[in-house]
N, CA, C, O and the ligand as a Tripos MOL2 file, in Angstrom:
@<TRIPOS>MOLECULE
protein
  309   307    78     0     0
PROTEIN
NO_CHARGES

@<TRIPOS>ATOM
      1 N          32.9640  191.4750 -174.9430 N.3       1 MET1
      2 CA         33.4040  190.3810 -174.0870 C.3       1 MET1
      3 C          32.3890  189.2350 -174.0830 C.2       1 MET1
      4 O          32.7520  188.0580 -174.0710 O.2       1 MET1
      5 N          31.0950  189.6160 -174.0930 N.am      2 TYR2
      6 CA         30.0480  188.5980 -174.0720 C.3       2 TYR2
      7 C          29.1810  188.7560 -175.3220 C.2       2 TYR2
      8 O          29.7140  189.0010 -176.4040 O.2       2 TYR2
      9 N          27.8560  188.6210 -175.1970 N.am      3 GLY3
     10 CA         27.0040  188.8440 -176.3500 C.3       3 GLY3
     11 C          26.7540  187.5920 -177.1730 C.2       3 GLY3
     12 O          26.1550  187.6620 -178.2460 O.2       3 GLY3
     13 N          27.2150  186.4350 -176.6730 N.am      4 TYR4
     14 CA         26.9970  185.2020 -177.4100 C.3       4 TYR4
     15 C          25.7720  184.4520 -176.8840 C.2       4 TYR4
     16 O          25.1880  184.8340 -175.8700 O.2       4 TYR4
     17 N          25.3980  183.4030 -177.5690 N.am      5 ARG5
     18 CA         24.2420  182.5870 -177.2190 C.3       5 ARG5
     19 C          24.5470  181.7740 -175.9550 C.2       5 ARG5
     20 O          25.6390  181.2260 -175.8030 O.2       5 ARG5
     21 N          23.5670  181.7090 -175.0560 N.am      6 CYS6
     22 CA         23.7010  180.9190 -173.8320 C.3       6 CYS6
     23 C          23.8680  179.4380 -174.1810 C.2       6 CYS6
     24 O          23.2620  178.9380 -175.1290 O.2       6 CYS6
     25 N          24.7000  178.7470 -173.3960 N.am      7 GLU7
     26 CA         24.9170  177.3180 -173.6280 C.3       7 GLU7
     27 C          23.7330  176.4750 -173.1950 C.2       7 GLU7
     28 O          23.6120  175.3240 -173.6160 O.2       7 GLU7
     29 N          22.8550  177.0220 -172.3650 N.am      8 TYR8
     30 CA         21.7970  176.2240 -171.7510 C.3       8 TYR8
     31 C          20.3890  176.5580 -172.2270 C.2       8 TYR8
     32 O          19.4540  175.8010 -171.9690 O.2       8 TYR8
     33 N          20.2270  177.6880 -172.9230 N.am      9 CYS9
     34 CA         18.9000  178.0310 -173.4240 C.3       9 CYS9
     35 C          19.0660  178.9200 -174.6630 C.2       9 CYS9
     36 O          20.1730  179.0400 -175.1860 O.2       9 CYS9
     37 N          18.0000  179.5310 -175.1290 N.am     10 ASP10
     38 CA         18.0730  180.3690 -176.3270 C.3      10 ASP10
     39 C          18.3590  181.8330 -176.0060 C.2      10 ASP10
     40 O          18.2880  182.6920 -176.8850 O.2      10 ASP10
     41 N          18.6770  182.1090 -174.7650 N.am     11 GLY11
     42 CA         18.9450  183.4860 -174.3560 C.3      11 GLY11
     43 C          20.2880  183.9840 -174.8570 C.2      11 GLY11
     44 O          21.0860  183.2240 -175.4060 O.2      11 GLY11
     45 N          20.5260  185.2760 -174.6590 N.am     12 THR12
     46 CA         21.7910  185.9110 -175.0280 C.3      12 THR12
     47 C          22.5130  186.3240 -173.7570 C.2      12 THR12
     48 O          21.9050  186.8160 -172.8070 O.2      12 THR12
     49 N          23.8160  186.1160 -173.7610 N.am     13 VAL13
     50 CA         24.6190  186.4730 -172.5940 C.3      13 VAL13
     51 C          24.9510  187.9610 -172.6650 C.2      13 VAL13
     52 O          25.6630  188.4100 -173.5630 O.2      13 VAL13
     53 N          24.4260  188.7120 -171.7080 N.am     14 GLN14
     54 CA         24.6230  190.1630 -171.6850 C.3      14 GLN14
     55 C          25.6840  190.5260 -170.6530 C.2      14 GLN14
     56 O          25.7870  189.9010 -169.5980 O.2      14 GLN14
     57 N          26.4670  191.5430 -170.9800 N.am     15 GLU15
     58 CA         27.4570  192.0090 -170.0210 C.3      15 GLU15
     59 C          26.7610  192.8420 -168.9470 C.2      15 GLU15
     60 O          25.9390  193.7080 -169.2450 O.2      15 GLU15
     61 N          27.1080  192.5620 -167.7020 N.am     16 ARG16
     62 CA         26.5530  193.3480 -166.6100 C.3      16 ARG16
     63 C          27.6620  193.5750 -165.5860 C.2      16 ARG16
     64 O          28.3270  192.6300 -165.1620 O.2      16 ARG16
     65 N          27.8520  194.8120 -165.1990 N.am     17 THR17
     66 CA         28.8820  195.1130 -164.2100 C.3      17 THR17
     67 C          28.2770  194.9640 -162.8250 C.2      17 THR17
     68 O          27.3180  195.6520 -162.4740 O.2      17 THR17
     69 N          28.8460  194.0620 -162.0460 N.am     18 VAL18
     70 CA         28.3310  193.8480 -160.7000 C.3      18 VAL18
     71 C          29.3030  194.4280 -159.6800 C.2      18 VAL18
     72 O          30.5150  194.4530 -159.8940 O.2      18 VAL18
     73 N          28.7400  194.8940 -158.5620 N.am     19 GLU19
     74 CA         29.5150  195.5600 -157.5350 C.3      19 GLU19
     75 C          30.5930  194.6460 -156.9680 C.2      19 GLU19
     76 O          31.7480  195.0430 -156.8160 O.2      19 GLU19
     77 N          30.1970  193.4290 -156.6600 N.am     20 ARG20
     78 CA         31.1940  192.4520 -156.2190 C.3      20 ARG20
     79 C          30.7380  191.0420 -156.5360 C.2      20 ARG20
     80 O          29.5560  190.7040 -156.4660 O.2      20 ARG20
     81 N          31.7200  190.2410 -156.8850 N.am     21 GLU21
     82 CA         31.4600  188.8600 -157.2400 C.3      21 GLU21
     83 C          32.5710  188.0050 -156.6340 C.2      21 GLU21
     84 O          33.7520  188.3410 -156.7300 O.2      21 GLU21
     85 N          32.1770  186.8990 -156.0110 N.am     22 ALA22
     86 CA         33.1700  186.0070 -155.4120 C.3      22 ALA22
     87 C          33.5510  184.9190 -156.3990 C.2      22 ALA22
     88 O          32.6820  184.2820 -156.9950 O.2      22 ALA22
     89 N          34.8330  184.7090 -156.5700 N.am     23 PHE23
     90 CA         35.3330  183.6620 -157.4620 C.3      23 PHE23
     91 C          36.0910  182.6410 -156.6340 C.2      23 PHE23
     92 O          36.8950  182.9880 -155.7690 O.2      23 PHE23
     93 N          35.8230  181.3900 -156.9150 N.am     24 LYS24
     94 CA         36.5260  180.3220 -156.2220 C.3      24 LYS24
     95 C          37.7850  179.9830 -157.0200 C.2      24 LYS24
     96 O          37.7630  179.9370 -158.2500 O.2      24 LYS24
     97 N          38.8570  179.7520 -156.3120 N.am     25 HIS25
     98 CA         40.0400  179.2170 -156.9850 C.3      25 HIS25
     99 C          40.5770  178.0780 -156.1360 C.2      25 HIS25
    100 O          39.9520  177.7060 -155.1430 O.2      25 HIS25
    101 N          41.7040  177.5240 -156.4990 N.am     26 ARG26
    102 CA         42.2170  176.3130 -155.8710 C.3      26 ARG26
    103 C          42.3350  176.4370 -154.3460 C.2      26 ARG26
    104 O          42.0100  175.4970 -153.6210 O.2      26 ARG26
    105 N          42.7920  177.5810 -153.8670 N.am     27 ASP27
    106 CA         43.0640  177.7130 -152.4340 C.3      27 ASP27
    107 C          42.0400  178.5430 -151.6810 C.2      27 ASP27
    108 O          42.2110  178.7690 -150.4830 O.2      27 ASP27
    109 N          40.9890  179.0030 -152.3310 N.am     28 GLY28
    110 CA         40.0100  179.8030 -151.6050 C.3      28 GLY28
    111 C          39.1800  180.6590 -152.5300 C.2      28 GLY28
    112 O          38.8090  180.2460 -153.6290 O.2      28 GLY28
    113 N          38.8930  181.8670 -152.0600 N.am     29 PHE29
    114 CA         38.0450  182.7680 -152.8240 C.3      29 PHE29
    115 C          38.7390  184.1010 -153.0550 C.2      29 PHE29
    116 O          39.5930  184.5220 -152.2750 O.2      29 PHE29
    117 N          38.3560  184.7490 -154.1390 N.am     30 VAL30
    118 CA         38.7760  186.1230 -154.4070 C.3      30 VAL30
    119 C          37.5060  186.9000 -154.7240 C.2      30 VAL30
    120 O          36.6530  186.4180 -155.4700 O.2      30 VAL30
    121 N          37.3770  188.0860 -154.1700 N.am     31 ILE31
    122 CA         36.2290  188.9330 -154.4900 C.3      31 ILE31
    123 C          36.6980  190.0480 -155.4240 C.2      31 ILE31
    124 O          37.6150  190.7970 -155.0870 O.2      31 ILE31
    125 N          36.0780  190.1570 -156.5790 N.am     32 LEU32
    126 CA         36.3890  191.2500 -157.5000 C.3      32 LEU32
    127 C          35.2600  192.2700 -157.4230 C.2      32 LEU32
    128 O          34.0900  191.9110 -157.2890 O.2      32 LEU32
    129 N          35.6270  193.5430 -157.5100 N.am     33 GLU33
    130 CA         34.6300  194.6110 -157.4620 C.3      33 GLU33
    131 C          34.4980  195.2650 -158.8290 C.2      33 GLU33
    132 O          35.4580  195.3120 -159.5990 O.2      33 GLU33
    133 N          33.2950  195.7750 -159.1300 N.am     34 ASP34
    134 CA         33.0150  196.4190 -160.4250 C.3      34 ASP34
    135 C          33.4830  195.5280 -161.5710 C.2      34 ASP34
    136 O          34.2520  195.9490 -162.4360 O.2      34 ASP34
    137 N          33.0130  194.3160 -161.5570 N.am     35 VAL35
    138 CA         33.5080  193.3210 -162.4990 C.3      35 VAL35
    139 C          32.4450  193.0240 -163.5640 C.2      35 VAL35
    140 O          31.2840  192.7780 -163.2340 O.2      35 VAL35
    141 N          32.8460  193.0480 -164.8510 N.am     36 PRO36
    142 CA         31.8970  192.7620 -165.9260 C.3      36 PRO36
    143 C          31.6930  191.2570 -166.1010 C.2      36 PRO36
    144 O          32.5430  190.5640 -166.6600 O.2      36 PRO36
    145 N          30.5580  190.7680 -165.6170 N.am     37 VAL37
    146 CA         30.2350  189.3530 -165.7920 C.3      37 VAL37
    147 C          29.2120  189.2290 -166.9190 C.2      37 VAL37
    148 O          28.5720  190.2120 -167.2920 O.2      37 VAL37
    149 N          29.0620  188.0320 -167.4550 N.am     38 GLY38
    150 CA         28.0440  187.7760 -168.4620 C.3      38 GLY38
    151 C          26.8570  187.1010 -167.8010 C.2      38 GLY38
    152 O          27.0250  186.1370 -167.0550 O.2      38 GLY38
    153 N          25.6500  187.6060 -168.0710 N.am     39 VAL39
    154 CA         24.4510  187.0180 -167.4880 C.3      39 VAL39
    155 C          23.4650  186.7210 -168.6060 C.2      39 VAL39
    156 O          23.1470  187.6040 -169.4030 O.2      39 VAL39
    157 N          22.9810  185.4950 -168.6720 N.am     40 CYS40
    158 CA         21.9970  185.1370 -169.6830 C.3      40 CYS40
    159 C          20.6970  185.8900 -169.4140 C.2      40 CYS40
    160 O          20.2020  185.9080 -168.2870 O.2      40 CYS40
    161 N          20.1470  186.5110 -170.4610 N.am     41 ASP41
    162 CA         18.9360  187.3170 -170.2610 C.3      41 ASP41
    163 C          17.6820  186.4520 -170.1460 C.2      41 ASP41
    164 O          16.5980  186.9720 -169.8850 O.2      41 ASP41
    165 N          17.8150  185.1490 -170.3360 N.am     42 MET42
    166 CA         16.6570  184.2710 -170.1450 C.3      42 MET42
    167 C          16.7610  183.4130 -168.8850 C.2      42 MET42
    168 O          15.8640  183.4540 -168.0420 O.2      42 MET42
    169 N          17.8340  182.6410 -168.7410 N.am     43 CYS43
    170 CA         17.9170  181.7350 -167.5870 C.3      43 CYS43
    171 C          18.7560  182.2960 -166.4480 C.2      43 CYS43
    172 O          18.7380  181.7520 -165.3440 O.2      43 CYS43
    173 N          19.4890  183.3730 -166.6980 N.am     44 GLY44
    174 CA         20.2540  184.0020 -165.6270 C.3      44 GLY44
    175 C          21.5820  183.3350 -165.3280 C.2      44 GLY44
    176 O          22.2600  183.7040 -164.3690 O.2      44 GLY44
    177 N          21.9640  182.3500 -166.1420 N.am     45 TYR45
    178 CA         23.2510  181.6830 -165.9170 C.3      45 TYR45
    179 C          24.3860  182.6890 -166.0610 C.2      45 TYR45
    180 O          24.3770  183.5190 -166.9690 O.2      45 TYR45
    181 N          25.3590  182.6120 -165.1640 N.am     46 ARG46
    182 CA         26.4730  183.5650 -165.1840 C.3      46 ARG46
    183 C          27.6740  182.9920 -165.9120 C.2      46 ARG46
    184 O          28.0360  181.8260 -165.7560 O.2      46 ARG46
    185 N          28.2750  183.8540 -166.7080 N.am     47 TYR47
    186 CA         29.4820  183.4800 -167.4390 C.3      47 TYR47
    187 C          30.6220  184.3960 -167.0260 C.2      47 TYR47
    188 O          30.4270  185.5850 -166.7730 O.2      47 TYR47
    189 N          31.8050  183.8240 -166.9620 N.am     48 TYR48
    190 CA         32.9750  184.6150 -166.6130 C.3      48 TYR48
    191 C          33.9790  184.5680 -167.7540 C.2      48 TYR48
    192 O          34.4560  183.4980 -168.1310 O.2      48 TYR48
    193 N          34.2860  185.7080 -168.2870 N.am     49 HIS49
    194 CA         35.2660  185.7900 -169.3690 C.3      49 HIS49
    195 C          36.6390  185.3490 -168.8610 C.2      49 HIS49
    196 O          36.9550  185.5110 -167.6830 O.2      49 HIS49
    197 N          37.4460  184.7930 -169.7570 N.am     50 SER50
    198 CA         38.7400  184.2410 -169.3370 C.3      50 SER50
    199 C          39.6600  185.2930 -168.7130 C.2      50 SER50
    200 O          40.5090  184.9560 -167.8880 O.2      50 SER50
    201 N          39.4990  186.5720 -169.1010 N.am     51 THR51
    202 CA         40.3490  187.6090 -168.5080 C.3      51 THR51
    203 C          40.0320  187.7880 -167.0200 C.2      51 THR51
    204 O          40.9030  188.1490 -166.2290 O.2      51 THR51
    205 N          38.7530  187.5250 -166.6490 N.am     52 LEU52
    206 CA         38.3630  187.6090 -165.2470 C.3      52 LEU52
    207 C          39.0580  186.5100 -164.4540 C.2      52 LEU52
    208 O          39.5830  186.7460 -163.3650 O.2      52 LEU52
    209 N          39.0510  185.3060 -165.0180 N.am     53 LEU53
    210 CA         39.6250  184.1620 -164.3350 C.3      53 LEU53
    211 C          41.1540  184.2980 -164.2470 C.2      53 LEU53
    212 O          41.7860  183.8290 -163.3010 O.2      53 LEU53
    213 N          41.7140  184.9470 -165.2510 N.am     54 HIS54
    214 CA         43.1340  185.2570 -165.2530 C.3      54 HIS54
    215 C          43.4700  186.1580 -164.0770 C.2      54 HIS54
    216 O          44.4400  185.9550 -163.3470 O.2      54 HIS54
    217 N          42.6160  187.1660 -163.9330 N.am     55 ARG55
    218 CA         42.7840  188.1600 -162.8720 C.3      55 ARG55
    219 C          42.6830  187.4840 -161.4990 C.2      55 ARG55
    220 O          43.4400  187.8030 -160.5820 O.2      55 ARG55
    221 N          41.7450  186.5530 -161.3740 N.am     56 VAL56
    222 CA         41.5720  185.8240 -160.1230 C.3      56 VAL56
    223 C          42.8490  185.0440 -159.7910 C.2      56 VAL56
    224 O          43.3030  185.0430 -158.6470 O.2      56 VAL56
    225 N          43.4180  184.3860 -160.7980 N.am     57 GLN57
    226 CA         44.6490  183.6180 -160.5830 C.3      57 GLN57
    227 C          45.7960  184.5340 -160.1460 C.2      57 GLN57
    228 O          46.5920  184.2010 -159.2690 O.2      57 GLN57
    229 N          45.8450  185.7030 -160.7970 N.am     58 GLU58
    230 CA         46.8800  186.6820 -160.5070 C.3      58 GLU58
    231 C          46.7770  187.1560 -159.0540 C.2      58 GLU58
    232 O          47.7730  187.2510 -158.3370 O.2      58 GLU58
    233 N          45.5440  187.4470 -158.6470 N.am     59 ILE59
    234 CA         45.3130  187.9300 -157.2900 C.3      59 ILE59
    235 C          45.5640  186.8160 -156.2880 C.2      59 ILE59
    236 O          46.1170  187.0440 -155.2120 O.2      59 ILE59
    237 N          45.1480  185.6010 -156.6570 N.am     60 ALA60
    238 CA         45.3710  184.4530 -155.7750 C.3      60 ALA60
    239 C          46.8620  184.2560 -155.5380 C.2      60 ALA60
    240 O          47.2740  183.7860 -154.4780 O.2      60 ALA60
    241 N          47.6700  184.6190 -156.5340 N.am     61 ALA61
    242 CA         49.1150  184.5180 -156.3830 C.3      61 ALA61
    243 C          49.6680  185.7510 -155.6600 C.2      61 ALA61
    244 O          50.8820  185.9200 -155.5490 O.2      61 ALA61
    245 N          48.7710  186.6040 -155.1750 N.am     62 LYS62
    246 CA         49.0940  187.7840 -154.3500 C.3      62 LYS62
    247 C          49.9520  188.8120 -155.0910 C.2      62 LYS62
    248 O          50.7560  189.5130 -154.4770 O.2      62 LYS62
    249 N          49.7790  188.8990 -156.4040 N.am     63 LYS63
    250 CA         50.5850  189.8520 -157.1690 C.3      63 LYS63
    251 C          49.9840  191.2520 -157.1560 C.2      63 LYS63
    252 O          50.7130  192.2410 -157.2280 O.2      63 LYS63
    253 N          48.6540  191.3400 -157.0650 N.am     64 SER64
    254 CA         48.0630  192.6740 -157.1810 C.3      64 SER64
    255 C          46.8270  192.8270 -156.3040 C.2      64 SER64
    256 O          45.7250  193.0880 -156.7860 O.2      64 SER64
    257 N          47.0400  192.6590 -155.0170 N.am     65 LEU65
    258 CA         45.9400  192.8350 -154.0760 C.3      65 LEU65
    259 C          45.6820  194.3130 -153.8170 C.2      65 LEU65
    260 O          46.6200  195.0890 -153.6350 O.2      65 LEU65
    261 N          44.3970  194.7070 -153.8010 N.am     66 ALA66
    262 CA         44.0600  196.0610 -153.3860 C.3      66 ALA66
    263 C          44.0500  196.1130 -151.8630 C.2      66 ALA66
    264 O          44.5710  197.0500 -151.2580 O.2      66 ALA66
    265 N          43.4490  195.0930 -151.2510 N.am     67 ARG67
    266 CA         43.4180  194.9870 -149.7910 C.3      67 ARG67
    267 C          42.9190  193.6110 -149.4120 C.2      67 ARG67
    268 O          42.4330  192.8650 -150.2620 O.2      67 ARG67
    269 N          43.0340  193.2740 -148.1520 N.am     68 MET68
    270 CA         42.4770  192.0320 -147.6450 C.3      68 MET68
    271 C          41.2360  192.3640 -146.8380 C.2      68 MET68
    272 O          41.2160  193.3540 -146.1080 O.2      68 MET68
    273 N          40.1910  191.5350 -146.9640 N.am     69 GLU69
    274 CA         39.0210  191.6890 -146.1130 C.3      69 GLU69
    275 C          38.8090  190.3900 -145.3760 C.2      69 GLU69
    276 O          39.0050  189.3090 -145.9300 O.2      69 GLU69
    277 N          38.4100  190.4990 -144.1290 N.am     70 GLN70
    278 CA         38.1180  189.2920 -143.3800 C.3      70 GLN70
    279 C          36.6930  188.8600 -143.6560 C.2      70 GLN70
    280 O          35.7810  189.6850 -143.7110 O.2      70 GLN70
    281 N          36.5100  187.5780 -143.8250 N.am     71 VAL71
    282 CA         35.1880  187.0250 -144.0820 C.3      71 VAL71
    283 C          34.7910  186.1660 -142.8860 C.2      71 VAL71
    284 O          35.5140  185.2310 -142.5400 O.2      71 VAL71
    285 N          33.6500  186.4610 -142.2390 N.am     72 PRO72
    286 CA         33.2180  185.6530 -141.1040 C.3      72 PRO72
    287 C          32.8020  184.2600 -141.5610 C.2      72 PRO72
    288 O          32.1190  184.1040 -142.5730 O.2      72 PRO72
    289 N          33.2130  183.2760 -140.8230 N.am     73 VAL73
    290 CA         32.8630  181.8920 -141.1360 C.3      73 VAL73
    291 C          32.2610  181.2620 -139.8960 C.2      73 VAL73
    292 O          32.8020  181.4180 -138.8010 O.2      73 VAL73
    293 N          31.1460  180.5510 -140.0480 N.am     74 ALA74
    294 CA         30.5340  179.8760 -138.8970 C.3      74 ALA74
    295 C          29.8320  178.6130 -139.3650 C.2      74 ALA74
    296 O          29.4130  178.5160 -140.5190 O.2      74 ALA74
    297 N          29.7070  177.6630 -138.4820 N.am     75 ARG75
    298 CA         28.9170  176.4790 -138.7790 C.3      75 ARG75
    299 C          27.4580  176.8370 -138.6350 C.2      75 ARG75
    300 O          27.0900  177.6530 -137.7900 O.2      75 ARG75
    301 N          26.6220  176.2260 -139.4620 N.am     76 PHE76
    302 CA         25.1930  176.5420 -139.4090 C.3      76 PHE76
    303 C          24.5820  175.9980 -138.1110 C.2      76 PHE76
    304 O          23.7560  176.6690 -137.4920 O.2      76 PHE76
    305 N          24.9780  174.7950 -137.6980 N.am     77 ALA77
    306 CA         24.3910  174.2120 -136.4820 C.3      77 ALA77
    307 C          25.4900  173.5580 -135.6590 C.2      77 ALA77
    308 O          25.2180  173.0050 -134.5940 O.2      77 ALA77
    309 ZN         20.3940  180.8970 -170.6930 Zn       78 ZN78
@<TRIPOS>BOND
     1     1     2 1
     2     2     3 1
     3     3     4 2
     4     3     5 am
     5     5     6 1
     6     6     7 1
     7     7     8 2
     8     7     9 am
     9     9    10 1
    10    10    11 1
    11    11    12 2
    12    11    13 am
    13    13    14 1
    14    14    15 1
    15    15    16 2
    16    15    17 am
    17    17    18 1
    18    18    19 1
    19    19    20 2
    20    19    21 am
    21    21    22 1
    22    22    23 1
    23    23    24 2
    24    23    25 am
    25    25    26 1
    26    26    27 1
    27    27    28 2
    28    27    29 am
    29    29    30 1
    30    30    31 1
    31    31    32 2
    32    31    33 am
    33    33    34 1
    34    34    35 1
    35    35    36 2
    36    35    37 am
    37    37    38 1
    38    38    39 1
    39    39    40 2
    40    39    41 am
    41    41    42 1
    42    42    43 1
    43    43    44 2
    44    43    45 am
    45    45    46 1
    46    46    47 1
    47    47    48 2
    48    47    49 am
    49    49    50 1
    50    50    51 1
    51    51    52 2
    52    51    53 am
    53    53    54 1
    54    54    55 1
    55    55    56 2
    56    55    57 am
    57    57    58 1
    58    58    59 1
    59    59    60 2
    60    59    61 am
    61    61    62 1
    62    62    63 1
    63    63    64 2
    64    63    65 am
    65    65    66 1
    66    66    67 1
    67    67    68 2
    68    67    69 am
    69    69    70 1
    70    70    71 1
    71    71    72 2
    72    71    73 am
    73    73    74 1
    74    74    75 1
    75    75    76 2
    76    75    77 am
    77    77    78 1
    78    78    79 1
    79    79    80 2
    80    79    81 am
    81    81    82 1
    82    82    83 1
    83    83    84 2
    84    83    85 am
    85    85    86 1
    86    86    87 1
    87    87    88 2
    88    87    89 am
    89    89    90 1
    90    90    91 1
    91    91    92 2
    92    91    93 am
    93    93    94 1
    94    94    95 1
    95    95    96 2
    96    95    97 am
    97    97    98 1
    98    98    99 1
    99    99   100 2
   100    99   101 am
   101   101   102 1
   102   102   103 1
   103   103   104 2
   104   103   105 am
   105   105   106 1
   106   106   107 1
   107   107   108 2
   108   107   109 am
   109   109   110 1
   110   110   111 1
   111   111   112 2
   112   111   113 am
   113   113   114 1
   114   114   115 1
   115   115   116 2
   116   115   117 am
   117   117   118 1
   118   118   119 1
   119   119   120 2
   120   119   121 am
   121   121   122 1
   122   122   123 1
   123   123   124 2
   124   123   125 am
   125   125   126 1
   126   126   127 1
   127   127   128 2
   128   127   129 am
   129   129   130 1
   130   130   131 1
   131   131   132 2
   132   131   133 am
   133   133   134 1
   134   134   135 1
   135   135   136 2
   136   135   137 am
   137   137   138 1
   138   138   139 1
   139   139   140 2
   140   139   141 am
   141   141   142 1
   142   142   143 1
   143   143   144 2
   144   143   145 am
   145   145   146 1
   146   146   147 1
   147   147   148 2
   148   147   149 am
   149   149   150 1
   150   150   151 1
   151   151   152 2
   152   151   153 am
   153   153   154 1
   154   154   155 1
   155   155   156 2
   156   155   157 am
   157   157   158 1
   158   158   159 1
   159   159   160 2
   160   159   161 am
   161   161   162 1
   162   162   163 1
   163   163   164 2
   164   163   165 am
   165   165   166 1
   166   166   167 1
   167   167   168 2
   168   167   169 am
   169   169   170 1
   170   170   171 1
   171   171   172 2
   172   171   173 am
   173   173   174 1
   174   174   175 1
   175   175   176 2
   176   175   177 am
   177   177   178 1
   178   178   179 1
   179   179   180 2
   180   179   181 am
   181   181   182 1
   182   182   183 1
   183   183   184 2
   184   183   185 am
   185   185   186 1
   186   186   187 1
   187   187   188 2
   188   187   189 am
   189   189   190 1
   190   190   191 1
   191   191   192 2
   192   191   193 am
   193   193   194 1
   194   194   195 1
   195   195   196 2
   196   195   197 am
   197   197   198 1
   198   198   199 1
   199   199   200 2
   200   199   201 am
   201   201   202 1
   202   202   203 1
   203   203   204 2
   204   203   205 am
   205   205   206 1
   206   206   207 1
   207   207   208 2
   208   207   209 am
   209   209   210 1
   210   210   211 1
   211   211   212 2
   212   211   213 am
   213   213   214 1
   214   214   215 1
   215   215   216 2
   216   215   217 am
   217   217   218 1
   218   218   219 1
   219   219   220 2
   220   219   221 am
   221   221   222 1
   222   222   223 1
   223   223   224 2
   224   223   225 am
   225   225   226 1
   226   226   227 1
   227   227   228 2
   228   227   229 am
   229   229   230 1
   230   230   231 1
   231   231   232 2
   232   231   233 am
   233   233   234 1
   234   234   235 1
   235   235   236 2
   236   235   237 am
   237   237   238 1
   238   238   239 1
   239   239   240 2
   240   239   241 am
   241   241   242 1
   242   242   243 1
   243   243   244 2
   244   243   245 am
   245   245   246 1
   246   246   247 1
   247   247   248 2
   248   247   249 am
   249   249   250 1
   250   250   251 1
   251   251   252 2
   252   251   253 am
   253   253   254 1
   254   254   255 1
   255   255   256 2
   256   255   257 am
   257   257   258 1
   258   258   259 1
   259   259   260 2
   260   259   261 am
   261   261   262 1
   262   262   263 1
   263   263   264 2
   264   263   265 am
   265   265   266 1
   266   266   267 1
   267   267   268 2
   268   267   269 am
   269   269   270 1
   270   270   271 1
   271   271   272 2
   272   271   273 am
   273   273   274 1
   274   274   275 1
   275   275   276 2
   276   275   277 am
   277   277   278 1
   278   278   279 1
   279   279   280 2
   280   279   281 am
   281   281   282 1
   282   282   283 1
   283   283   284 2
   284   283   285 am
   285   285   286 1
   286   286   287 1
   287   287   288 2
   288   287   289 am
   289   289   290 1
   290   290   291 1
   291   291   292 2
   292   291   293 am
   293   293   294 1
   294   294   295 1
   295   295   296 2
   296   295   297 am
   297   297   298 1
   298   298   299 1
   299   299   300 2
   300   299   301 am
   301   301   302 1
   302   302   303 1
   303   303   304 2
   304   303   305 am
   305   305   306 1
   306   306   307 1
   307   307   308 2
@<TRIPOS>SUBSTRUCTURE
     1 MET1         2 RESIDUE 1 A MET
     2 TYR2         6 RESIDUE 1 A TYR
     3 GLY3        10 RESIDUE 1 A GLY
     4 TYR4        14 RESIDUE 1 A TYR
     5 ARG5        18 RESIDUE 1 A ARG
     6 CYS6        22 RESIDUE 1 A CYS
     7 GLU7        26 RESIDUE 1 A GLU
     8 TYR8        30 RESIDUE 1 A TYR
     9 CYS9        34 RESIDUE 1 A CYS
    10 ASP10       38 RESIDUE 1 A ASP
    11 GLY11       42 RESIDUE 1 A GLY
    12 THR12       46 RESIDUE 1 A THR
    13 VAL13       50 RESIDUE 1 A VAL
    14 GLN14       54 RESIDUE 1 A GLN
    15 GLU15       58 RESIDUE 1 A GLU
    16 ARG16       62 RESIDUE 1 A ARG
    17 THR17       66 RESIDUE 1 A THR
    18 VAL18       70 RESIDUE 1 A VAL
    19 GLU19       74 RESIDUE 1 A GLU
    20 ARG20       78 RESIDUE 1 A ARG
    21 GLU21       82 RESIDUE 1 A GLU
    22 ALA22       86 RESIDUE 1 A ALA
    23 PHE23       90 RESIDUE 1 A PHE
    24 LYS24       94 RESIDUE 1 A LYS
    25 HIS25       98 RESIDUE 1 A HIS
    26 ARG26      102 RESIDUE 1 A ARG
    27 ASP27      106 RESIDUE 1 A ASP
    28 GLY28      110 RESIDUE 1 A GLY
    29 PHE29      114 RESIDUE 1 A PHE
    30 VAL30      118 RESIDUE 1 A VAL
    31 ILE31      122 RESIDUE 1 A ILE
    32 LEU32      126 RESIDUE 1 A LEU
    33 GLU33      130 RESIDUE 1 A GLU
    34 ASP34      134 RESIDUE 1 A ASP
    35 VAL35      138 RESIDUE 1 A VAL
    36 PRO36      142 RESIDUE 1 A PRO
    37 VAL37      146 RESIDUE 1 A VAL
    38 GLY38      150 RESIDUE 1 A GLY
    39 VAL39      154 RESIDUE 1 A VAL
    40 CYS40      158 RESIDUE 1 A CYS
    41 ASP41      162 RESIDUE 1 A ASP
    42 MET42      166 RESIDUE 1 A MET
    43 CYS43      170 RESIDUE 1 A CYS
    44 GLY44      174 RESIDUE 1 A GLY
    45 TYR45      178 RESIDUE 1 A TYR
    46 ARG46      182 RESIDUE 1 A ARG
    47 TYR47      186 RESIDUE 1 A TYR
    48 TYR48      190 RESIDUE 1 A TYR
    49 HIS49      194 RESIDUE 1 A HIS
    50 SER50      198 RESIDUE 1 A SER
    51 THR51      202 RESIDUE 1 A THR
    52 LEU52      206 RESIDUE 1 A LEU
    53 LEU53      210 RESIDUE 1 A LEU
    54 HIS54      214 RESIDUE 1 A HIS
    55 ARG55      218 RESIDUE 1 A ARG
    56 VAL56      222 RESIDUE 1 A VAL
    57 GLN57      226 RESIDUE 1 A GLN
    58 GLU58      230 RESIDUE 1 A GLU
    59 ILE59      234 RESIDUE 1 A ILE
    60 ALA60      238 RESIDUE 1 A ALA
    61 ALA61      242 RESIDUE 1 A ALA
    62 LYS62      246 RESIDUE 1 A LYS
    63 LYS63      250 RESIDUE 1 A LYS
    64 SER64      254 RESIDUE 1 A SER
    65 LEU65      258 RESIDUE 1 A LEU
    66 ALA66      262 RESIDUE 1 A ALA
    67 ARG67      266 RESIDUE 1 A ARG
    68 MET68      270 RESIDUE 1 A MET
    69 GLU69      274 RESIDUE 1 A GLU
    70 GLN70      278 RESIDUE 1 A GLN
    71 VAL71      282 RESIDUE 1 A VAL
    72 PRO72      286 RESIDUE 1 A PRO
    73 VAL73      290 RESIDUE 1 A VAL
    74 ALA74      294 RESIDUE 1 A ALA
    75 ARG75      298 RESIDUE 1 A ARG
    76 PHE76      302 RESIDUE 1 A PHE
    77 ALA77      306 RESIDUE 1 A ALA
    78 ZN78       309 GROUP 0 **** ****
């Protein structure tokens, strides 16, 4: 899925499975769990494979939700 050269430095984008990652889409956020993201081994820039973004769109359209979680929101000051 990854393994290509970073766009911003000479590092290599390595696949790393993260417990949860928040993705922004047009109407809000989707959190994916156990998701394989690409992380540059030099600068740490994160890459998202197109299948991940596809999945986010699918979930945003409420086709395959596992569950809903409430996220607390507050103003800082
Ligand atoms: Zn990099």
